[in-house]
PLY file of the C-alpha trace (Angstrom):
ply
format ascii 1.0
element vertex 454
property float x
property float y
property float z
element edge 453
property int vertex1
property int vertex2
end_header
-84.46 -95.16 -31.01
-86.32 -92.89 -28.54
-87.27 -89.33 -29.54
-84.75 -87.89 -27.04
-81.96 -90.10 -28.39
-82.90 -89.12 -31.95
-82.81 -85.42 -31.00
-79.38 -85.81 -29.42
-78.08 -87.66 -32.47
-79.39 -84.94 -34.80
-77.87 -82.26 -32.59
-74.49 -83.98 -32.58
-74.61 -84.33 -36.37
-75.39 -80.61 -36.70
-72.47 -79.70 -34.42
-70.18 -81.93 -36.45
-71.21 -80.34 -39.76
-70.64 -76.84 -38.39
-67.31 -77.99 -36.97
-66.09 -79.23 -40.34
-66.45 -75.73 -41.76
-64.54 -74.30 -38.79
-61.92 -77.02 -39.18
-61.21 -76.10 -42.80
-60.87 -72.42 -41.95
-58.46 -73.26 -39.13
-56.30 -76.04 -40.61
-57.04 -76.05 -44.31
-58.23 -79.21 -46.03
-58.12 -81.94 -43.32
-56.99 -84.57 -45.82
-53.75 -82.67 -46.29
-52.97 -82.60 -42.56
-51.16 -85.54 -40.93
-52.92 -87.61 -38.28
-50.35 -86.50 -35.72
-51.05 -82.84 -36.47
-54.79 -83.44 -36.29
-54.30 -85.03 -32.87
-52.23 -82.04 -31.73
-54.97 -79.72 -32.99
-57.58 -81.74 -31.11
-55.62 -81.45 -27.86
-54.93 -77.74 -28.24
-58.43 -76.71 -29.32
-61.15 -75.46 -27.02
-64.19 -75.16 -29.29
-66.83 -77.90 -29.03
-67.82 -77.89 -32.70
-64.30 -77.94 -34.10
-63.25 -80.53 -31.51
-66.05 -82.89 -32.53
-65.14 -82.38 -36.19
-61.42 -83.04 -35.63
-62.18 -86.12 -33.54
-64.44 -87.43 -36.30
-61.78 -86.77 -38.93
-59.11 -88.60 -36.92
-61.35 -91.63 -36.40
-62.44 -91.67 -40.03
-58.86 -91.47 -41.29
-57.78 -94.19 -38.86
-60.64 -96.49 -39.87
-59.65 -96.24 -43.56
-55.93 -96.77 -42.92
-53.95 -99.90 -43.75
-52.56 -102.08 -40.96
-49.13 -100.52 -41.49
-50.51 -96.99 -41.12
-52.50 -98.02 -38.04
-49.33 -99.38 -36.50
-47.57 -96.10 -37.30
-50.43 -94.22 -35.62
-50.02 -96.26 -32.42
-46.28 -95.67 -32.49
-46.99 -91.94 -32.78
-49.27 -92.15 -29.74
-46.45 -93.88 -27.88
-43.65 -91.53 -28.94
-45.33 -88.11 -29.17
-48.28 -88.26 -26.80
-46.80 -89.71 -23.63
-45.87 -87.97 -20.40
-43.59 -84.93 -20.54
-40.90 -85.96 -18.05
-39.47 -82.44 -17.87
-42.83 -81.09 -16.73
-43.11 -83.92 -14.19
-39.68 -83.10 -12.73
-40.49 -79.39 -12.53
-43.82 -80.10 -10.82
-42.19 -82.52 -8.39
-39.46 -80.01 -7.53
-42.08 -77.33 -6.90
-44.08 -79.67 -4.67
-40.98 -80.70 -2.72
-40.30 -77.02 -2.09
-43.83 -76.45 -0.78
-45.47 -79.80 0.16
-48.54 -78.13 1.67
-49.59 -76.45 -1.59
-52.53 -78.50 -2.89
-52.44 -76.68 -6.22
-48.93 -78.00 -6.79
-50.09 -81.52 -5.93
-52.87 -81.17 -8.46
-50.37 -79.89 -11.03
-48.14 -82.93 -10.48
-51.09 -85.23 -11.00
-52.09 -83.34 -14.15
-48.69 -83.46 -15.85
-48.08 -87.09 -14.84
-50.95 -88.28 -17.04
-49.88 -89.23 -20.58
-51.22 -86.75 -23.13
-52.79 -89.60 -25.10
-55.31 -90.21 -22.31
-56.81 -86.78 -22.87
-56.55 -87.37 -26.62
-58.59 -90.58 -26.30
-61.18 -88.74 -24.20
-61.52 -86.09 -26.90
-61.74 -88.66 -29.68
-64.69 -90.07 -27.78
-66.56 -86.80 -28.52
-67.12 -87.83 -32.15
-70.40 -89.50 -33.14
-69.82 -93.23 -32.65
-66.57 -92.43 -30.87
-66.85 -95.12 -28.21
-67.51 -97.85 -30.78
-64.57 -96.61 -32.88
-62.22 -96.57 -29.88
-63.19 -100.10 -28.81
-62.44 -101.27 -32.36
-59.18 -99.29 -32.29
-58.04 -101.08 -29.15
-58.89 -104.41 -30.77
-56.42 -103.51 -33.53
-53.87 -102.46 -30.92
-54.16 -105.75 -29.03
-53.49 -107.66 -32.24
-50.21 -105.77 -32.64
-48.84 -106.07 -29.10
-47.04 -109.37 -29.69
-45.38 -107.88 -32.75
-44.55 -104.57 -31.04
-44.44 -105.06 -27.23
-43.42 -101.42 -26.81
-47.03 -100.41 -27.46
-48.03 -101.81 -24.05
-47.99 -98.31 -22.52
-50.54 -97.15 -25.10
-52.74 -100.15 -24.32
-52.56 -99.45 -20.59
-54.04 -96.00 -21.24
-56.91 -97.47 -23.25
-57.56 -100.05 -20.53
-57.42 -97.39 -17.79
-60.05 -95.25 -19.52
-62.26 -98.15 -20.55
-62.29 -99.40 -16.96
-64.03 -96.15 -16.04
-66.26 -95.84 -19.08
-67.49 -99.42 -18.80
-67.76 -99.75 -15.04
-70.71 -101.58 -13.53
-72.70 -98.39 -12.94
-73.10 -97.83 -16.69
-74.07 -101.40 -17.63
-77.62 -102.56 -18.23
-78.58 -106.22 -17.89
-81.33 -107.58 -20.12
-82.84 -111.01 -20.54
-82.64 -112.20 -24.15
-85.62 -114.22 -25.35
-87.45 -115.01 -28.57
-89.03 -111.53 -28.62
-85.62 -109.79 -28.65
-84.93 -107.92 -31.94
-83.42 -110.11 -34.66
-80.22 -108.07 -34.98
-79.37 -108.86 -31.34
-80.22 -112.54 -31.77
-77.95 -112.71 -34.83
-75.11 -111.33 -32.73
-75.73 -113.95 -30.03
-75.17 -116.62 -32.69
-72.09 -114.80 -33.96
-70.49 -114.13 -30.56
-71.07 -117.50 -28.86
-67.53 -118.54 -27.98
-67.91 -121.74 -25.94
-70.58 -123.96 -27.53
-71.37 -123.08 -31.13
-74.98 -122.11 -31.89
-75.91 -123.96 -35.07
-78.58 -121.68 -36.46
-81.96 -120.35 -35.38
-83.43 -123.65 -34.18
-80.47 -124.20 -31.90
-80.76 -120.63 -30.59
-84.46 -121.14 -29.88
-83.64 -124.20 -27.76
-81.36 -121.98 -25.65
-83.59 -118.96 -25.15
-87.15 -119.88 -26.08
-87.92 -122.72 -23.66
-89.16 -122.57 -20.08
-86.02 -124.11 -18.57
-83.50 -121.96 -20.43
-82.35 -118.37 -19.90
-79.86 -115.99 -21.51
-78.81 -112.65 -19.97
-76.57 -109.97 -21.44
-74.90 -106.72 -20.44
-75.31 -103.66 -22.67
-73.72 -100.21 -22.57
-75.56 -97.03 -23.68
-72.68 -95.98 -25.94
-72.73 -99.25 -27.92
-76.27 -99.17 -29.26
-77.69 -102.60 -30.15
-74.49 -104.46 -29.36
-73.61 -106.74 -26.47
-70.68 -106.70 -24.07
-71.04 -110.17 -22.59
-73.75 -112.79 -22.19
-74.33 -115.90 -20.11
-76.48 -118.91 -20.93
-78.33 -120.68 -18.13
-79.94 -124.13 -17.91
-82.55 -124.70 -15.21
-82.25 -128.30 -14.01
-83.21 -130.64 -11.17
-79.59 -131.50 -10.32
-76.02 -130.42 -11.01
-75.19 -131.54 -14.58
-71.93 -133.25 -15.40
-71.98 -133.10 -19.20
-72.84 -130.53 -21.84
-74.38 -132.98 -24.31
-77.74 -133.39 -22.55
-78.04 -129.62 -22.07
-77.59 -128.90 -25.79
-79.45 -131.98 -27.09
-82.13 -131.39 -29.70
-84.37 -133.99 -28.09
-84.60 -133.70 -24.34
-87.27 -133.66 -21.65
-88.11 -130.02 -20.92
-89.14 -129.08 -17.38
-90.98 -126.06 -16.07
-88.95 -123.32 -14.43
-90.73 -123.99 -11.14
-89.54 -127.61 -11.12
-85.89 -126.59 -11.24
-83.71 -126.56 -8.14
-80.42 -125.74 -9.90
-79.34 -122.92 -12.20
-76.34 -123.91 -14.33
-74.25 -121.29 -16.12
-72.94 -123.30 -19.05
-71.56 -120.65 -21.40
-70.13 -117.15 -20.90
-69.10 -115.22 -24.01
-67.27 -111.89 -24.13
-68.39 -110.06 -27.25
-65.94 -107.16 -27.64
-62.29 -108.04 -28.18
-61.41 -104.36 -27.70
-62.63 -104.62 -24.09
-60.36 -107.51 -23.19
-59.21 -107.17 -19.59
-62.28 -105.17 -18.56
-64.15 -107.44 -16.16
-67.89 -107.87 -16.69
-68.47 -111.56 -16.05
-68.26 -111.45 -12.27
-70.90 -108.72 -12.10
-73.11 -110.48 -14.63
-73.11 -113.85 -12.87
-73.87 -112.31 -9.48
-76.65 -110.14 -10.88
-78.18 -113.09 -12.73
-78.11 -115.11 -9.50
-80.04 -112.34 -7.74
-82.49 -112.05 -10.64
-83.18 -115.80 -10.70
-83.57 -115.97 -6.92
-86.26 -113.31 -7.09
-88.05 -114.93 -10.02
-87.71 -118.56 -8.89
-87.46 -118.98 -5.09
-87.22 -122.75 -5.56
-83.70 -122.47 -6.95
-81.23 -123.56 -4.28
-78.02 -124.27 -6.20
-76.07 -122.03 -8.60
-73.23 -123.69 -10.48
-71.31 -123.53 -13.72
-70.59 -126.29 -16.19
-67.23 -125.04 -17.36
-64.48 -126.05 -19.77
-60.87 -126.51 -18.66
-59.10 -124.94 -21.63
-55.54 -125.27 -20.34
-55.59 -128.83 -19.01
-54.50 -130.82 -22.08
-51.67 -128.42 -22.85
-50.44 -128.46 -19.26
-50.52 -132.29 -19.15
-48.60 -132.57 -22.42
-45.92 -130.14 -21.20
-45.68 -131.95 -17.84
-45.13 -135.29 -19.54
-42.55 -133.80 -21.90
-40.73 -132.03 -19.05
-39.87 -135.29 -17.31
-41.98 -134.70 -14.17
-41.70 -138.14 -12.59
-44.86 -137.83 -10.48
-46.95 -137.13 -13.58
-45.16 -139.67 -15.75
-45.75 -142.40 -13.16
-49.49 -141.87 -13.48
-49.68 -141.93 -17.28
-48.13 -144.97 -18.96
-46.42 -144.82 -22.34
-49.37 -146.54 -24.11
-51.73 -144.05 -22.47
-49.60 -141.14 -23.69
-49.69 -142.53 -27.21
-53.47 -142.93 -27.01
-53.91 -139.34 -25.79
-51.74 -138.04 -28.60
-53.56 -140.09 -31.23
-57.04 -139.11 -30.03
-60.22 -141.10 -30.77
-59.96 -142.94 -27.44
-62.82 -141.17 -25.67
-65.63 -142.63 -27.77
-64.39 -146.19 -27.25
-65.45 -147.44 -23.80
-62.63 -149.96 -23.53
-59.99 -147.44 -24.63
-61.36 -144.79 -22.29
-61.54 -146.97 -19.17
-57.83 -146.66 -18.18
-58.19 -142.88 -18.06
-61.34 -142.75 -15.90
-59.51 -142.17 -12.61
-56.18 -140.73 -13.63
-57.34 -137.87 -15.86
-59.86 -136.41 -13.36
-57.22 -136.66 -10.63
-54.64 -134.89 -12.77
-57.22 -132.24 -13.65
-58.08 -131.73 -9.96
-54.37 -131.28 -9.25
-53.99 -128.88 -12.18
-56.91 -126.70 -11.05
-56.09 -126.57 -7.36
-52.26 -126.57 -7.26
-50.80 -125.27 -10.53
-50.16 -121.51 -10.43
-49.00 -118.80 -12.79
-46.13 -116.44 -12.00
-48.48 -114.23 -9.98
-49.59 -117.11 -7.76
-53.02 -117.37 -9.40
-54.77 -120.48 -10.70
-53.05 -121.44 -13.95
-56.24 -122.24 -15.86
-57.94 -119.03 -17.12
-61.51 -120.21 -16.50
-60.61 -121.41 -13.02
-58.89 -118.08 -12.37
-62.10 -116.26 -13.30
-64.54 -118.31 -11.20
-62.28 -118.91 -8.20
-61.42 -115.21 -8.24
-65.14 -114.49 -8.09
-65.47 -116.55 -4.92
-66.81 -119.78 -6.40
-65.78 -123.23 -5.15
-64.46 -125.98 -7.39
-67.21 -128.49 -6.72
-66.78 -131.40 -9.11
-64.57 -132.71 -11.92
-66.69 -134.42 -14.58
-65.23 -137.28 -16.59
-66.08 -137.05 -20.32
-68.29 -134.01 -19.84
-67.57 -132.63 -23.32
-67.01 -135.07 -26.18
-66.89 -132.38 -28.85
-63.65 -132.10 -30.86
-62.79 -128.89 -29.02
-63.55 -130.41 -25.63
-61.32 -133.40 -26.31
-58.52 -131.22 -27.67
-58.36 -128.69 -24.82
-59.32 -130.78 -21.79
-59.47 -134.47 -22.81
-63.24 -134.19 -22.49
-63.29 -133.06 -18.86
-65.65 -130.35 -17.62
-65.99 -129.00 -14.09
-68.62 -127.43 -11.87
-67.88 -124.24 -9.92
-70.39 -123.67 -7.12
-71.55 -120.14 -6.30
-72.62 -120.45 -2.66
-73.69 -116.95 -1.64
-72.80 -117.59 2.01
-69.13 -118.22 1.16
-68.44 -116.16 -1.97
-66.75 -113.28 -0.15
-64.72 -115.56 2.13
-63.52 -117.67 -0.81
-62.64 -114.56 -2.79
-60.66 -112.99 0.07
-58.76 -116.21 0.80
-57.81 -116.67 -2.85
-56.76 -113.03 -3.20
-54.61 -113.21 -0.07
-53.05 -116.67 -0.42
-53.88 -118.10 -3.84
-55.65 -121.03 -2.17
-58.38 -122.52 -4.36
-61.65 -123.31 -2.59
-62.52 -126.91 -3.47
-64.92 -129.60 -2.29
-63.62 -132.57 -0.31
-64.14 -134.82 -3.34
-61.94 -132.66 -5.56
-59.33 -132.32 -2.82
-59.11 -136.12 -2.50
-58.75 -136.47 -6.26
-55.90 -133.96 -6.32
-54.05 -135.84 -3.56
-53.69 -138.84 -5.88
-50.98 -136.80 -7.64
-48.09 -136.83 -5.10
-45.00 -134.65 -5.21
-45.82 -133.14 -8.61
-43.57 -130.25 -9.57
-45.56 -127.19 -10.67
-44.46 -125.96 -14.07
-43.15 -122.44 -14.48
-45.52 -121.05 -17.12
-44.12 -119.39 -20.20
-44.01 -115.61 -20.09
0 1
1 2
2 3
3 4
4 5
5 6
6 7
7 8
8 9
9 10
10 11
11 12
12 13
13 14
14 15
15 16
16 17
17 18
18 19
19 20
20 21
21 22
22 23
23 24
24 25
25 26
26 27
27 28
28 29
29 30
30 31
31 32
32 33
33 34
34 35
35 36
36 37
37 38
38 39
39 40
40 41
41 42
42 43
43 44
44 45
45 46
46 47
47 48
48 49
49 50
50 51
51 52
52 53
53 54
54 55
55 56
56 57
57 58
58 59
59 60
60 61
61 62
62 63
63 64
64 65
65 66
66 67
67 68
68 69
69 70
70 71
71 72
72 73
73 74
74 75
75 76
76 77
77 78
78 79
79 80
80 81
81 82
82 83
83 84
84 85
85 86
86 87
87 88
88 89
89 90
90 91
91 92
92 93
93 94
94 95
95 96
96 97
97 98
98 99
99 100
100 101
101 102
102 103
103 104
104 105
105 106
106 107
107 108
108 109
109 110
110 111
111 112
112 113
113 114
114 115
115 116
116 117
117 118
118 119
119 120
120 121
121 122
122 123
123 124
124 125
125 126
126 127
127 128
128 129
129 130
130 131
131 132
132 133
133 134
134 135
135 136
136 137
137 138
138 139
139 140
140 141
141 142
142 143
143 144
144 145
145 146
146 147
147 148
148 149
149 150
150 151
151 152
152 153
153 154
154 155
155 156
156 157
157 158
158 159
159 160
160 161
161 162
162 163
163 164
164 165
165 166
166 167
167 168
168 169
169 170
170 171
171 172
172 173
173 174
174 175
175 176
176 177
177 178
178 179
179 180
180 181
181 182
182 183
183 184
184 185
185 186
186 187
187 188
188 189
189 190
190 191
191 192
192 193
193 194
194 195
195 196
196 197
197 198
198 199
199 200
200 201
201 202
202 203
203 204
204 205
205 206
206 207
207 208
208 209
209 210
210 211
211 212
212 213
213 214
214 215
215 216
216 217
217 218
218 219
219 220
220 221
221 222
222 223
223 224
224 225
225 226
226 227
227 228
228 229
229 230
230 231
231 232
232 233
233 234
234 235
235 236
236 237
237 238
238 239
239 240
240 241
241 242
242 243
243 244
244 245
245 246
246 247
247 248
248 249
249 250
250 251
251 252
252 253
253 254
254 255
255 256
256 257
257 258
258 259
259 260
260 261
261 262
262 263
263 264
264 265
265 266
266 267
267 268
268 269
269 270
270 271
271 272
272 273
273 274
274 275
275 276
276 277
277 278
278 279
279 280
280 281
281 282
282 283
283 284
284 285
285 286
286 287
287 288
288 289
289 290
290 291
291 292
292 293
293 294
294 295
295 296
296 297
297 298
298 299
299 300
300 301
301 302
302 303
303 304
304 305
305 306
306 307
307 308
308 309
309 310
310 311
311 312
312 313
313 314
314 315
315 316
316 317
317 318
318 319
319 320
320 321
321 322
322 323
323 324
324 325
325 326
326 327
327 328
328 329
329 330
330 331
331 332
332 333
333 334
334 335
335 336
336 337
337 338
338 339
339 340
340 341
341 342
342 343
343 344
344 345
345 346
346 347
347 348
348 349
349 350
350 351
351 352
352 353
353 354
354 355
355 356
356 357
357 358
358 359
359 360
360 361
361 362
362 363
363 364
364 365
365 366
366 367
367 368
368 369
369 370
370 371
371 372
372 373
373 374
374 375
375 376
376 377
377 378
378 379
379 380
380 381
381 382
382 383
383 384
384 385
385 386
386 387
387 388
388 389
389 390
390 391
391 392
392 393
393 394
394 395
395 396
396 397
397 398
398 399
399 400
400 401
401 402
402 403
403 404
404 405
405 406
406 407
407 408
408 409
409 410
410 411
411 412
412 413
413 414
414 415
415 416
416 417
417 418
418 419
419 420
420 421
421 422
422 423
423 424
424 425
425 426
426 427
427 428
428 429
429 430
430 431
431 432
432 433
433 434
434 435
435 436
436 437
437 438
438 439
439 440
440 441
441 442
442 443
443 444
444 445
445 446
446 447
447 448
448 449
449 450
450 451
451 452
452 453
């Protein structure tokens, strides 16, 4: 920690300690005051020291609470710290009476904001407040399915986090073998796509000339990561993950590479779900690599297709004739039983049909909002990438076979067309795809797109 950061931390601790004394004189023993009353006191107070102390007390009490008490806290935020509709009506009536009065417009805006947004801002004053609030939202997200009515509370967290974690506050760093061990341990822990099996495996991903790893950090989350991307420098576009992760492989120099392949992107903070970092990270890494290695001409991903197997199973079960005609009953039984992919003879009947079905799934199947149905496709296509290639048996891991019948795909980031592809997709939902993928998709005629579950 730098001397200035240490000074600020000491100062904040001193303010907090002074605030605790003020808090007791104002409210009595904090442990005897309900969380709701503490939150009301935090919103009504004006003093910096007492505000920091109350915020710290709220976060400390929340952290120690049981799941049931945490749920009750979120329900209190929903029921007691929302928007005062009477104030909104009064402000709107006043503005309608005098539309030119900018002060009245400001007043309407002020009272329209749920009180819990200001409460969350003030909770962020506590030492470690941002970390605590990110963890708090992670708890909230885990409860939404059980209590959908908490969605309004989550929208307020997401609204504030979108500002607090916008691109202007993020710092990109390259992770290598000289990075502090606590960060490297978290890389191993957070890897969500291709498991890192210990330190030797990590070294193969970050300590060799033809491998890179970049991560985004935020100043408020000291020594923790938001998201990271792993990159393989290769001579051609890869079609399988096995050779990239192999213990024994022929290493090349960075200068020999013509292609940068993004083969794993991991979000590290569940409490920041829905806050987009990946699009910024990929584009910044592309710029960084172009500056460092002018010989790189191609930037692609090697991506999973996590929704494909589930979509195909549902399509076959739904009675879609076009899909059923392409997959025979013995093939369906083989897919359900598994263990076909490692047997060349058993796999041969699927070599054309599964990539074609996957091409159809990625380019034609949409969710209720008209977006690509597959979440990874939605991310990359939304960023302006082009679906370049569907790779047969690209991932033979148990997870790869379960979620995508072993298929992986390449999304191409062509800087000349990123903006055009993005705008077209945003306006029409059309997926940019290579001619090869388009031809594969056309082998699936008259398929009926499924209506995805809510």
